[in-house]
C-alpha positions, 0 to 999 in steps of 0.5 A: 404457659404464663408469663411473668410481666416483670421478669418475663419467666414461663410458669405453670397455668395453675401458678398465681405468683412467679416462681423467679420474682414472686410477681402475682401472675394474671390468669390467661385469655381463654381462647376465643371459640373459631365460628362456623362457617356460614354454608356457600348457598347453591347456586340458583339456576337464573343466578349470572357466572363466576368470572375468573380474576384475571392477573392485569400485572401478568399480561402486562409484562408478557406483553412487555416481552413479547414486544422487546423480542419482536424489537430486537428481532426487527432490529437484527434483521435489518442489521443483517440486511444491511451488512449483505448490501454493504458486503453486495456492494462492495463485492460490485465495486471491486468487481467493477474495479477488476473489470477495469484493471483487465480493459487496461491491462489489455490497452497496454503493450508494453510492460511496465518497467519499475523505477530504480531508485538512487542513492547518490549523484546528481538530481537528474542522474542515475546511481544504479545504471549504466547504457553501454551506448552512452559510452564516451571513451574507453582505454584497454592494455593487456599485458602478456608475463610469462606466468601466470598473473594472481592479482586479483582486482580487489588487491589491484583496486588497493594497490592503486589506491595508495597510488592516488594518496601517494600522487595526493589526487584528490579522488577515491576507487569505490564499488558500487552494485549497477545494472546494465541497459535497463535490462537483468544484467548486473555486476558490481564494478569499481568506480573512480569518484573525483573529489570536487565540487562542481558536478560530474556528468562521467561515471568513470570505471575501471576493470581488471581481468586475467585471460590465461597469460594475458592481463587486461586493464580498462579505463571506460568513460559513460554518460551518466544515464538518466535517473527515469521513472516508471514507463508511462502507461498506454490510455484506455478509451472510454466506451460511450455506453459506460458513460450513459450507464452510469447515468441510471443510478441517478433514474433508478433512485428516482424510480424506486422513490417513485415507488414508495409514494406508489404505495398510496395508491396500489402495493403491486405497483409500489414493488414493482418500481420499487425492484426496477428502480433498485435494477437501474441503480444497481446497473448505474452504479456498477458502470459509474465504478468501472468509470472511474477507474478508466477516467484514474488510469487515464489521469495516471497517464498524464501524470506519468507522460508528464514525469518522464518528459520531464526527467528526460528532459531535464537530465539532457539540459543537466548534462549537455549543460555539465558537459560544456562547464567542464570543456571551460573550466576542465577540472573534472577531465584534469584529475580523471587524467590524472588517476589515468597516470597513477594507473599507468604508473601502477602498471609499470611497476606490476608488469616491468618489462613487459610489452603492452597494447594500447586500444582507445575509442571515443566518441563525441558529444554530438555523436552522443546526442544523435544517439540519444534522439535516436534511442529515447523511445526504445525506451517506452 
């Protein structure tokens, strides 16, 4: 085919002019004959054998892949070894702490008593406990009725609150949950709360109960007990061999470092030194963890002992100081006497023309002080 240089139209080889624009067509060049390949000379016995060509780039790429795989494998192995060593150290630390706690538990002869949180009251006095032996005074009245009295304690306290309000006595009656003598015995009790700026070292409770046709009204006053912290635990004796073993950790590290240097002399001796050093360091590390746990326990015992003694001393100073102040100004006692007179008026309204029996008891502060000194040790 001939191509017109003017318009690019294809024409037959026999055409002399372009069928489209009429431009004269040039003759197509004849293809040159392809030369025949030269014959390959036959190798002579004395000629050098041919060496196959090497792809250098492919070889470099293969070596790089092998190196990368080797690096990744070494890194993965190092991470696994590191994770295993860390887990082993943590397990050993936990085991040492567990052994120390077991030894501490064996040294304790009494069960720890948890501290009861105080929601109100003075700084050193509990608002959640009462101790029966700290009773300062009590008064019980009982009434007999021909028909069984159905008045509940809540009804009685409601009427008492109204009587206190009618008489303009600065006090209120409220109920709170109390635990007795640091034991499992607890109950809801109604208390008289004086409205006064004076610190009140006393807890005055009122109880209203029925037994058949007899009705009992009780007024009891207690010294408010201390807000004690946790009972101090017993210290443990630290074995002398444990202190000595804890020093093996440093010695084992030095032996392991010396083993690394021995690789310059003899590899077998180096490995033996490293194994021995690691073993000594392991024993020393375990002993160090247990030793630290025992020392921390003894430090906690010292802190608990200080807190326990401070709680008792502050409470004793507080109650006797405020009791002395109350003996001087008598503000709290006057409020209580007014409340007791309201109770007497209420009982007269409820149990008219009924004979009542009254039992009263009281205890001096000197007697209470002697009781406190005798019983303080029992709460440990």
